[in-house]
C-alpha positions as CSV (number, residue, x, y, z in Angstrom):
1,M,-9.5,6.8,10.2
2,D,-6.4,6.3,12.3
3,I,-5.7,2.6,12.4
4,N,-2.5,0.9,13.5
5,L,-1.7,-2.2,11.4
6,L,1.2,-4.5,12.3
7,N,1.2,-6.7,9.2
8,L,-0.9,-7.8,6.2
9,E,-2.9,-10.3,8.3
10,D,-4.0,-7.3,10.4
11,S,-4.7,-5.4,7.2
12,K,-7.0,-8.2,5.9
13,K,-9.0,-8.3,9.1
14,E,-9.5,-4.5,9.0
15,L,-10.4,-4.5,5.3
16,L,-13.0,-7.2,5.9
17,K,-14.6,-5.0,8.5
18,L,-14.6,-2.0,6.1
19,R,-16.5,-3.7,3.4
20,E,-19.8,-2.9,5.2
21,E,-18.9,0.8,5.6
22,N,-19.7,3.8,3.5
23,L,-16.2,5.2,3.1
24,I,-15.7,8.7,1.8
25,S,-12.3,10.0,0.7
26,K,-11.0,13.3,2.1
27,G,-8.8,13.8,-1.0
28,K,-8.9,13.7,-4.7
29,L,-8.8,9.9,-5.0
30,S,-11.9,7.9,-4.4
31,A,-11.9,5.0,-1.9
32,Y,-11.8,2.6,-4.9
33,Q,-8.7,4.3,-6.3
34,I,-7.0,4.3,-2.9
35,F,-7.5,0.5,-2.5
36,V,-6.4,-0.2,-6.0
37,H,-3.3,2.0,-5.5
38,C,-2.4,-0.1,-2.4
39,A,-2.9,-3.3,-4.3
40,K,-0.7,-2.1,-7.2
41,T,2.1,-1.3,-4.7
42,I,2.0,-4.8,-3.4
43,E,1.7,-6.3,-6.9
44,Y,4.8,-4.4,-8.0
45,S,6.9,-6.1,-5.3
46,M,6.3,-9.4,-7.1
47,I,6.4,-8.3,-10.8
48,G,8.7,-5.2,-10.6
49,Y,8.0,-1.5,-10.3
50,P,7.5,0.5,-13.5
51,K,10.3,2.9,-12.7
52,I,13.0,2.8,-10.0
53,K,15.2,5.4,-8.4
54,S,19.0,5.0,-8.7
55,K,20.9,2.5,-6.6
56,F,22.5,5.5,-4.9
57,I,19.1,6.9,-3.8
58,Q,17.9,3.4,-2.7
59,H,21.0,2.8,-0.6
60,T,21.0,6.3,1.0
61,A,17.7,8.2,1.4
62,G,15.6,5.1,0.6
63,K,17.2,2.9,3.3
64,L,17.0,5.7,5.9
65,M,13.3,6.3,5.1
66,I,12.2,2.6,5.2
67,H,14.1,1.9,8.4
68,K,12.4,5.0,10.0
69,F,9.0,3.8,8.9
70,L,9.5,0.2,10.0
71,K,10.9,1.3,13.4
72,K,8.1,3.8,14.1
73,G,5.4,1.5,12.7
74,Y,3.7,4.3,10.7
75,M,4.3,6.6,7.8
76,R,3.0,9.8,6.4
77,H,3.3,10.5,2.7
78,N,1.4,12.3,-0.1
79,L,-1.8,10.4,-0.4
80,E,-2.5,11.9,-3.9
81,V,0.6,10.6,-5.7
82,D,0.6,7.2,-7.4
83,V,3.6,4.8,-7.8
84,L,6.3,6.3,-10.0
85,G,5.7,5.4,-13.6
86,S,2.4,3.7,-12.9
87,S,-0.7,4.2,-15.1
88,F,-3.6,6.3,-13.9
89,I,-6.3,4.4,-11.9
90,E,-9.7,5.1,-13.4
91,D,-12.4,5.8,-10.9
92,N,-14.7,3.0,-12.3
93,G,-15.3,0.8,-9.3
94,T,-17.1,0.7,-6.0
95,T,-15.4,0.8,-2.6
96,D,-16.2,-2.9,-2.1
97,E,-14.6,-3.8,-5.5
98,G,-11.5,-1.9,-4.5
99,I,-11.3,-3.7,-1.1
100,E,-11.7,-7.1,-2.9
101,I,-8.9,-6.2,-5.3
102,L,-6.6,-5.3,-2.4
103,L,-7.6,-8.4,-0.4
104,E,-6.8,-10.7,-3.4
105,T,-3.4,-9.0,-3.9
106,I,-2.6,-9.4,-0.2
107,R,-3.5,-13.1,-0.4
108,K,-1.3,-13.4,-3.5
109,F,1.6,-11.7,-1.7
110,L,1.3,-13.8,1.4
111,T,1.5,-17.1,-0.6
112,Y,4.1,-15.8,-3.1
113,K,7.3,-17.9,-3.1
114,G,9.3,-16.2,-5.8
115,R,12.0,-13.5,-5.6
116,L,10.7,-10.1,-4.5
117,Q,11.6,-7.1,-6.6
118,P,13.3,-4.1,-5.2
119,H,11.0,-1.2,-4.1
120,F,11.3,1.8,-6.4
121,F,12.7,4.0,-3.6
122,F,13.6,1.7,-0.7
123,G,15.5,-0.9,-2.8
124,E,15.8,-4.5,-1.7
125,L,13.4,-5.5,1.1
126,T,12.8,-8.9,2.8
127,K,9.3,-10.4,2.7
128,E,8.9,-9.5,6.4
129,E,10.0,-5.9,5.7
130,Y,7.6,-5.6,2.7
131,D,4.8,-7.1,4.9
132,K,5.2,-4.5,7.6
133,Y,5.7,-1.7,5.1
134,F,2.6,-2.6,3.1
135,S,0.5,-2.7,6.3
136,I,1.7,0.8,7.4
137,H,1.2,2.0,3.8
138,I,-2.4,0.8,3.9
139,A,-2.9,2.4,7.3
140,N,-1.6,5.7,6.0
141,H,-4.1,5.6,3.1
142,L,-6.9,4.6,5.4
143,S,-6.3,7.9,7.3
144,G,-7.5,9.6,4.1
145,L,-10.9,8.0,4.5
146,I,-13.8,8.8,6.8
147,K,-16.9,6.7,7.5
148,G,-20.0,8.2,6.1
149,E,-23.6,7.9,7.2
């Protein structure tokens, strides 16, 4: 599915529509694992990422990449790789359960008032930058799903 998402409010609307669909993954990760991965990425912005790249990487390659993604409004990355240092996501849930986990994490982020943690590769991001990044990250992962019969 190729979907353009501008922010997390757009993402919520799209995810609510997808709850009724039979989603099939084109890759190794199930739809459940994909949605939980996206939720973990958002959660880490509030609690801290398990491992982070050096400040040098964040201030050079990381800044270049995030500005490119935010400017273009989309990204392409390896859809099979989880967050650096993150624990494996067991495939023990349904697609709808994964969507609900992601929706709840989005709600938590949108109402979060605390200090956001640096992204493991991109470094310090504003809430607005994170919001847009998370939406294009979700859209990129949705491209790895197809609607089944």
